[in-house]
C-alpha positions in Angstrom: -13.7 56.7 61.9 -15.2 54.3 64.4 -17.9 52.1 63.2 -21.3 52.5 64.9 -23.0 49.2 65.7 -26.7 49.4 65.7 -28.9 46.7 67.2 -31.6 45.3 65.0 -34.2 47.0 67.1 -32.5 50.4 66.5 -32.3 49.8 62.8 -36.0 49.0 62.5 -36.9 52.1 64.5 -34.7 54.2 62.3 -36.2 52.7 59.2 -39.7 53.5 60.5 -38.6 57.0 61.3 -37.3 57.3 57.7 -40.6 56.0 56.3 -42.5 58.6 58.2 -40.2 61.4 56.8 -40.6 60.0 53.3 -44.4 59.9 53.6 -44.3 63.6 54.6 -42.5 64.4 51.3 -38.9 64.3 52.3 -36.3 62.8 49.9 -34.3 59.8 50.7 -31.2 61.9 51.1 -32.9 64.1 53.7 -34.5 61.2 55.5 -31.3 59.3 55.7 -29.4 62.3 56.9 -32.0 62.9 59.7 -31.7 59.4 60.9 -27.9 59.7 60.9 -26.8 57.3 58.2 -25.7 57.5 54.6 -28.0 56.7 51.6 -26.1 53.5 51.0 -26.6 52.3 54.6 -30.3 53.2 54.4 -30.7 51.1 51.2 -28.8 48.2 52.7 -30.8 48.3 55.9 -34.1 48.5 53.9 -33.0 45.5 51.9 -32.1 43.5 54.9 -34.7 44.6 57.5 -37.5 46.1 55.3 -40.9 44.9 56.5 -39.5 43.1 59.6 -40.7 43.3 63.1 -38.3 43.7 65.9 -38.7 40.1 67.1 -38.1 38.8 63.6 -34.9 40.8 63.3 -33.7 39.5 66.6 -34.4 35.9 65.5 -32.5 36.5 62.2 -29.4 37.7 64.0 -29.6 34.7 66.4 -29.8 32.3 63.4 -26.9 34.0 61.7 -24.7 33.6 64.8 -25.7 30.0 65.2 -25.0 29.3 61.5 -21.5 30.9 61.8 -20.8 28.8 64.9 -21.9 25.6 63.1 -19.8 26.4 60.0 -16.7 26.9 62.2 -17.4 23.5 63.9 -17.7 21.7 60.5 -14.5 23.4 59.3 -12.6 22.3 62.4 -13.9 18.7 62.1 -13.1 18.6 58.4 -9.5 19.7 59.2 -9.2 17.1 61.9 -10.5 14.4 59.6 -8.0 15.4 56.9 -5.1 15.3 59.4 -6.1 11.9 60.6 -6.3 10.5 57.1 -2.9 11.9 56.3 -1.4 10.4 59.4 -3.0 7.0 58.8 -1.4 6.8 55.3 2.0 7.3 56.9 3.0 10.3 54.8 4.2 12.6 57.6 
């Protein structure tokens, strides 16, 4: 089954829709089914995006992408450093 990717804005809108349904007396199972996700996904989204505004969620995703990019850069530089140290010892 193909994975549906939801943008942070869509997730927040779906969470708001679920909150409205819950306030009207629906159960979490019914609310999550109406917004088109499983209970597990609903709880995960609520944990990650609960109480956020759309602009905050967008900023969070941008920071996560930047953090990933910087980690990869440090990883590459550390590998290059280790190779240069090994080559300078003459153990190749």
